[in-house]
N, C-alpha and C positions, 0 to 999 in steps of 0.2 A: 188861747187864754181861757175860754169857757171851760175847756176840759180840766185845766189846772185848778180853776176855782171850784169846779165840781168835785175834783179829787180832794181838795182841802176841806170842803164841806163834809164829805164822807168821812174823812179822817177825824174831823172835829166831832161829828156825831158818834163815831165809834168810841172816842175817848170820853165823850159826855156820858155814855152809858156805862158807868162803873170803870171807865178807862180800860176796857178790855178790847184787845185786838187779836183776832184769830187768823193765822196764816194758812196757806194752802195745805191740803192733805198730802201726806207722802204715800209711798207705795204700800205701806203697812196699814193705811187707814187711820193714821194719827196726824195731828198737827199741833204745833206749839201755840201757846197763847201768851199774851202779855197783859199783865194787870198791874198798873202803877209801877212800871219798870221791873216787875218780877215775872219770871217765866214758869210755865207749866205745860201740860199736854191735855188735849181733849181727843176722844175717839170720834169715829164717823157719825155717831148719833148725837154728838154735841156734849156727851157726858165727860166731865173733867176727871181724868184718870190719874193725873199727877197735878197736885195743887200748884198754883202760881206763887211759889215761895223762893225760887232760885234766882240768883243774879245772872247766870248764864246757863244755857242748856244746848246740847248738841242735837244730833239726828240719830234715830234708831239704827243700830247695827247688831245683828244677831240677837234681836229682841231686847237690847239694852241701850241705855242712853247716858252719856256723861252729863254731869251737872256741876255747877260751881256755886258755892255759897261763901261769901266773903272772899278770902284768898285761898281757899281750899277746894279741891275737886274730888269727886267720887263718881260712882255709876249706880243707876237704879234700873229696875225692871219696868215693863209697860204699866204695871199697876202701882208703881211708886215704891216698891220694896227695895231697900238698900242692898246692893250687891257688893260694890266696893265702897268702904267707908270714906267719908269726906275728910281725909287726913293728908291727901297728896297735893303737891304743888301743880301737878299735871296728870291727867288721865286721858288716854286716847280711846278711840273706838275699838270694840271687840272685833277681831279678825282671827280666824282659826282658833276661836275660843281663848284668845289671849288679848289682853289690853296693856299697852305700854303705860307704866306709871313712873312718876318722877318725884323724888323727895331729896331735898338738899343737894340738888345737882346730880344725883345718881339715878340711873335708869334701870328698870327691871320690868317684870310682867306679872299681872294677876290673871288667874284662871276664871272660868265662867261662874264659879262660886264666890269670887271675890278674894280668894286666898292668894298669897304670893307664891307663884309657880316657879319663877326664876328670880333669884335675889337681885336687889338693886345694887349692882356692882359695876355697871357700865357707865361710861361717860356719855355715850349716845347709843340709842337702840331704835331701830326702825320697826315699823309694824310688820307683822308676819304676812307672808304671801306664799301660798302653796306649801305651808308647813315649815318655812325657813325664814330667818331674819338676819339682817346685817347688824352687827354690833361693833362698838369701838371702845377700847380701853387703853389707857396710857399711850394714846396716839396711833394705835394700830387697829385694823379692822379684821374681822373674821365673820363666820356664819355659824349660827346655832339652830337647833330644832326646837319644837314647842316644849320640850322637856328640859331645855337648857344645855343639852349635849352639844359640845363643840364639834361641828362637822368640818369646818375649815379653820385651822389655827389663826390666831390674830397676828398675822405677819405682814399684812398689806397696809399701805398708807391710804388707799382708796379702793373701794369696791363699788362699781355701778350695779344697778339692778339687772337681773337676768332678762334677756330679750331673745326670744326664739332659741333658747337652750344654751346661751353663752352670756358671760358677764365680763366686762372690761375691768382689769385690775391694775394697780400701780404700786410699785415698790422700788426702792433704791433709785428713784428718779427715772424709772423706765416703765413702759406700758406693756401689757400682755392681756391674755384672755384665759378664763377658766370655763369648763363645761359644768353640767349639772351633777357630775360626779366629783366636782371640786378639784379637778386636775387641770394643770396649766396646759392647754392645747396650743397656745401661743405664748412662749416664754416672755418674761418681763425683761426684754433686751432692747426695746424699741423706743426711740425718742418721741414717737407719735403713733397712736393707734386709733383710727377713726372707728365709728360704729359700723357694723356690717351693713352693706347695701348691695342688693342684688346677689347675695351669697358670697361676696368678697369683702375683705377688710383692707383698707389702705393703711400701709405701714411705712414708717420712716426709719431707716437704718443708715447710720454714718452719712447723713445728709442726702441720701438717695431714697426714692419712693418705689415700693413694690406692692404686691397684693398677696394675701393668703386666704385660703378657704377655711371653713369651720372645723376641718380636721387638723388644721395647723399647717397644712402643706402649702408651700410657696407656689402660688399659681402663676405669678408674673414676677420676674426677677427685679432686683433693686438697681434700676438703671436710669430712672427718670428724675429730672430736676423738679418738675411740677406735675401734678395729676389731680383729678377730681374723683369723687366717688362714682362707682358704676351706677348707671341707670338704664334700664331696658336693654341690658346686654352690652353697652358700650360706655367708654369714657374718653375724656380728652387728656392727653399727656404732652409733656414737653421734654424733648431729648436733643441735646446739643444745640439748644436754642431754637429748635423747630417744634411747632405745635401741630398735633394731628390726633386722629381718633383711632382707638384700638378696640378689639373685641375681648371677651373674657379669656381667650387663649393667648392674648398678647399680640395677635395679628393686626397689622396696620390695615385700616379700612380706607 
C-alpha cells in the first residue's frame, strides 16, 4: 500500500510540474513525453526535439515516427520534420524504407521521402519484411516487392508469413506451401496443413494423415487416422485404432 501511495504521489508531482510525464528512453536515445494529454519527444539530454502537440505518437523505426493529430496520421523525422503529411487514416512504421498508409479503406505504401511508392489500391497490405509484403485485393492475396512489382499473383485466399523459407497458402478450400521463389512446393490439395515442425509438415488428405518435407516430398504416407507434429525426431500416431510412436522415416519405435 505504501508503494502504491508513493507511486501516486510521484505521478501527481509529475503532473503538477506543467503536466509533463517523460517515459523511458528507447534504443535510439529518445523518449516520448506527455504534456496535457499531447505527445512529443525528447532526446537523451532532455531537449525536446518534437513538441508535445500530437494526440498520439508511435515509436521510432528507421529514424521516423508516426504521429496522429485529430483523426489523421502522418510520419515525421527525429527533428520533427514532416515526412508523410498528416492526411491519412492510418500510417504504419517504416520497414524496408516503406510505410503502410491507408485512406478511405485502401492500402498502399509511402517511401522514405513521404512519396506514394505503391498506389493505394489494396484492401489489405502487410508491412514489408525482407523486401516483400503480402497484399490482398478483391478477396485474393499475393506478394509484391518494395517497388510494387507483383512477385506472386493474387490467387490465394490466405498466405501466411514465411517461416524458415516456406509459407503456408490456401486456395479453393485446400492448403499447400510455397517457397521463397513463390513456387508451390506442396500443392494446394490438402484439407489440413500444419506448420513445419522438426523439418516435416503434417498433412491431411482424404481423411488420412501423412507428412511431407520442405522439398514437397512425401516422407510418411497417408495412412494414419490421428497424428501429432514431430518433436525431437518422433511423433505419436494412430493406425487402425492403435496408438504408437514413429520416427521421421515412419518406423515404429
